[in-house]
C-alpha positions as CSV (number, residue, x, y, z in Angstrom):
1,X,-150.3,0.7,-65.5
2,X,-146.9,0.9,-66.8
3,X,-146.0,3.9,-68.6
4,X,-142.4,2.4,-69.7
5,X,-144.2,-0.6,-71.2
6,X,-146.3,1.6,-73.6
7,X,-143.2,3.1,-75.1
8,X,-142.1,1.6,-78.5
9,X,-138.5,0.7,-79.0
10,X,-136.9,1.9,-82.2
11,X,-134.5,-0.6,-83.5
12,X,-131.4,0.9,-85.0
13,X,-129.9,-0.4,-88.4
14,X,-127.6,-3.3,-88.0
15,X,-129.2,-4.9,-85.0
16,X,-131.4,-7.9,-85.5
17,X,-134.3,-9.0,-83.1
18,X,-135.8,-12.5,-82.9
19,X,-138.2,-14.4,-80.3
20,X,-138.0,-17.9,-79.3
21,X,-139.9,-19.5,-76.5
22,X,-140.3,-16.3,-74.5
23,X,-136.5,-15.3,-75.0
24,X,-135.8,-12.1,-77.0
25,X,-132.4,-12.3,-78.7
26,X,-130.7,-9.2,-79.7
27,X,-127.9,-9.6,-82.2
28,X,-125.2,-7.3,-83.8
29,X,-122.6,-9.0,-86.0
30,X,-120.9,-11.4,-83.6
31,X,-122.3,-10.1,-80.3
32,X,-125.4,-11.4,-78.8
33,X,-127.7,-10.5,-75.7
34,X,-130.6,-12.7,-74.6
35,X,-133.4,-11.3,-72.3
36,X,-135.8,-14.1,-70.9
37,X,-139.1,-12.8,-70.5
38,X,-140.4,-16.0,-69.0
39,X,-143.4,-15.5,-71.3
40,X,-144.8,-12.9,-69.0
41,X,-145.0,-10.4,-71.8
42,X,-145.8,-10.6,-75.5
43,X,-143.3,-8.9,-77.9
44,X,-144.5,-7.5,-81.2
45,X,-141.8,-6.9,-83.9
46,X,-142.5,-4.7,-86.8
47,X,-139.9,-3.5,-89.5
48,X,-138.0,-1.0,-87.4
49,X,-139.9,-1.1,-84.0
50,X,-140.7,-3.4,-81.3
51,X,-143.5,-3.3,-78.8
52,X,-144.8,-5.1,-75.8
53,X,-148.1,-6.1,-74.5
54,X,-149.1,-7.5,-71.0
55,X,-150.2,-11.1,-70.8
56,X,-152.5,-10.5,-67.7
57,X,-154.5,-7.6,-66.0
58,X,-152.9,-8.0,-62.7
59,X,-150.5,-5.4,-61.1
60,X,-147.6,-8.0,-61.4
61,X,-148.0,-8.5,-65.1
62,X,-148.0,-4.6,-65.4
63,X,-144.8,-4.5,-63.6
64,X,-143.1,-7.3,-65.8
65,X,-144.3,-5.3,-69.0
66,X,-142.3,-2.3,-68.0
67,X,-139.4,-4.3,-66.7
68,X,-138.9,-6.5,-69.8
69,X,-139.3,-3.5,-72.1
70,X,-136.4,-1.6,-70.2
71,X,-134.1,-4.7,-70.3
72,X,-134.6,-5.3,-73.9
73,X,-134.2,-1.4,-74.7
74,X,-130.9,-1.6,-72.6
75,X,-129.6,-4.5,-74.5
76,X,-130.4,-2.7,-77.9
77,X,-128.7,0.4,-76.6
78,X,-125.7,-1.7,-75.4
79,X,-125.1,-3.5,-78.7
80,X,-125.7,0.0,-80.6
81,X,-123.6,2.4,-78.5
82,X,-122.3,0.5,-75.3
83,X,-122.1,1.6,-71.8
84,X,-119.3,3.2,-70.0
85,X,-118.4,4.2,-66.3
86,X,-115.7,5.9,-65.0
87,X,-114.1,5.7,-61.6
88,X,-111.5,8.1,-60.1
89,X,-108.6,7.1,-57.7
90,X,-107.8,9.8,-55.0
91,X,-105.2,9.3,-52.5
92,X,-101.2,9.3,-52.0
93,X,-99.9,6.0,-53.3
94,X,-103.1,4.8,-54.8
95,X,-102.8,3.4,-58.3
96,X,-104.3,1.0,-60.7
97,X,-102.8,-1.0,-63.5
98,X,-104.1,-3.6,-66.2
99,X,-102.0,-6.6,-66.4
100,X,-103.6,-9.2,-68.9
101,X,-107.1,-9.9,-67.8
102,X,-106.5,-8.7,-64.3
103,X,-106.8,-5.2,-62.8
104,X,-104.3,-4.6,-60.0
105,X,-105.2,-2.0,-57.4
106,X,-102.9,-0.5,-54.8
107,X,-105.2,1.2,-52.3
108,X,-103.3,1.7,-49.1
109,X,-103.8,-1.8,-48.0
110,X,-100.4,-3.9,-47.3
111,X,-101.1,-5.9,-50.3
112,X,-102.4,-5.4,-54.0
113,X,-106.0,-6.0,-54.7
114,X,-106.3,-8.3,-58.0
115,X,-109.4,-7.9,-59.6
116,X,-110.3,-10.5,-62.5
117,X,-112.0,-8.5,-65.3
118,X,-115.1,-10.2,-66.6
119,X,-115.1,-11.6,-70.0
120,X,-117.3,-8.7,-71.8
121,X,-116.0,-5.9,-70.1
122,X,-113.1,-3.7,-71.2
123,X,-111.0,-1.7,-68.6
124,X,-108.5,1.1,-69.7
125,X,-106.7,3.4,-67.1
126,X,-105.6,7.0,-67.9
127,X,-103.7,8.6,-64.8
128,X,-106.0,8.2,-62.0
129,X,-109.3,7.4,-63.9
130,X,-110.5,3.8,-64.5
131,X,-112.7,3.7,-67.7
132,X,-115.1,0.5,-67.7
133,X,-116.8,-0.3,-71.1
134,X,-119.2,-2.9,-72.1
135,X,-122.3,-4.0,-73.9
136,X,-124.3,-4.9,-70.7
137,X,-125.6,-2.1,-68.5
138,X,-125.7,-4.4,-65.6
139,X,-122.2,-5.9,-66.2
140,X,-120.6,-2.5,-66.4
141,X,-122.4,-1.0,-63.4
142,X,-121.7,-4.2,-61.3
143,X,-118.0,-4.2,-62.2
144,X,-117.7,-0.3,-61.1
145,X,-119.7,-0.9,-57.9
146,X,-117.3,-3.9,-57.0
147,X,-114.1,-1.7,-57.8
148,X,-115.6,1.1,-56.0
149,X,-116.4,-1.0,-52.9
150,X,-112.6,-2.2,-52.3
151,X,-111.9,1.3,-51.0
152,X,-115.0,3.7,-50.6
153,X,-114.2,7.4,-50.6
154,X,-113.9,8.6,-46.9
155,X,-115.6,12.1,-45.9
156,X,-112.5,13.8,-44.6
157,X,-109.8,14.0,-47.1
158,X,-111.8,12.2,-50.0
159,X,-109.4,9.4,-50.2
160,X,-110.6,6.2,-52.2
161,X,-112.3,5.1,-55.2
162,X,-115.3,7.3,-56.4
163,X,-117.3,7.8,-59.6
164,X,-116.2,10.7,-61.7
165,X,-119.4,12.5,-61.4
166,X,-120.0,11.7,-57.7
167,X,-119.9,14.4,-55.1
168,X,-118.4,13.6,-51.8
169,X,-119.7,15.7,-48.9
170,X,-116.9,16.7,-46.8
171,X,-116.8,16.7,-43.0
172,X,-114.8,19.2,-40.7
173,X,-111.7,17.6,-39.1
174,X,-110.8,18.0,-35.5
175,X,-110.4,21.7,-34.3
176,X,-108.0,22.8,-31.7
177,X,-109.8,24.7,-28.8
């Protein structure tokens, strides 16, 4: 049985939650996130809390129970606080710049890489740190993963794009005998 699904979600002030045809709508001012539960779980809304119940008794419904509870909790936290990931660029001549809705990366290739910034994502750059902010945990993480994949950090000198809190295991280089 899901332990995650049992947890009750506390709703912060300023966030409105409604349900329509199996879709849970989370609103804060002009921002909205919709979570489609496909009627696999039943949501119960109290004054300042939200709880979920399973629809069936099989293992599949138990898995959906915890999954949809986590997705709604992430939507609430995203609208309340937001999500942020930071990437660090290491390497001589490696740099990044935001030009309008495009992130221009120079990562040692013969050409610059132009990455179109998704609509709900905000990217800022401070020296060699790329900060990615947004309300959707999935979009922020996916954007960071795509940017990191352009030049993954290599194990000898550590050149490339890595998460700020990521530790790169270094290998020993060639030794003269």
